[in-house]
C-alpha positions as CSV (number, residue, x, y, z in Angstrom):
1,M,11.2,0.9,-1.8
2,C,11.7,-1.9,-4.5
3,H,10.0,-4.7,-2.6
4,E,7.4,-2.1,-1.8
5,K,6.9,-1.3,-5.7
6,A,6.8,-5.3,-6.2
7,V,4.4,-6.3,-3.9
8,N,1.9,-3.4,-5.2
9,A,2.1,-4.5,-8.4
10,L,1.7,-7.9,-7.9
11,K,-1.8,-6.8,-6.0
12,K,-2.4,-5.1,-9.1
13,I,-2.1,-8.2,-11.4
14,V,-3.4,-11.2,-9.3
15,G,-5.3,-9.4,-6.4
16,E,-4.7,-9.5,-2.6
17,E,-5.5,-13.4,-2.0
18,K,-3.2,-14.6,-4.2
19,E,-0.6,-12.3,-4.0
20,K,-0.5,-13.3,-0.2
21,I,0.2,-17.1,-1.3
22,I,2.5,-16.4,-4.0
23,L,4.8,-14.1,-1.4
24,E,4.4,-16.9,1.1
25,K,5.9,-19.5,-1.3
26,A,8.6,-16.8,-2.4
27,K,9.8,-16.5,1.1
28,E,10.0,-20.4,1.3
29,W,11.9,-20.5,-2.0
30,I,14.4,-17.8,-0.7
31,K,14.9,-19.9,2.7
32,F,15.6,-22.8,0.6
33,R,17.8,-21.0,-1.6
34,S,19.6,-19.1,1.0
35,N,20.0,-22.6,3.2
36,D,21.3,-24.6,0.1
37,S,24.0,-21.9,-0.9
38,V,25.6,-22.4,2.7
39,G,25.5,-26.0,2.1
40,W,27.2,-25.8,-1.2
41,A,30.0,-23.6,0.0
42,R,30.9,-26.1,2.8
43,R,31.3,-28.8,0.5
């Protein structure tokens, strides 16, 4: 539910085209950070 509210607020602020770009970059950042934290735990 929080995710849906955040997406709707983002659409209102930047518009639908930029919203898609921002969400895609956010997904990449989350994947990078989650992989980074796993690597850090193994060190």
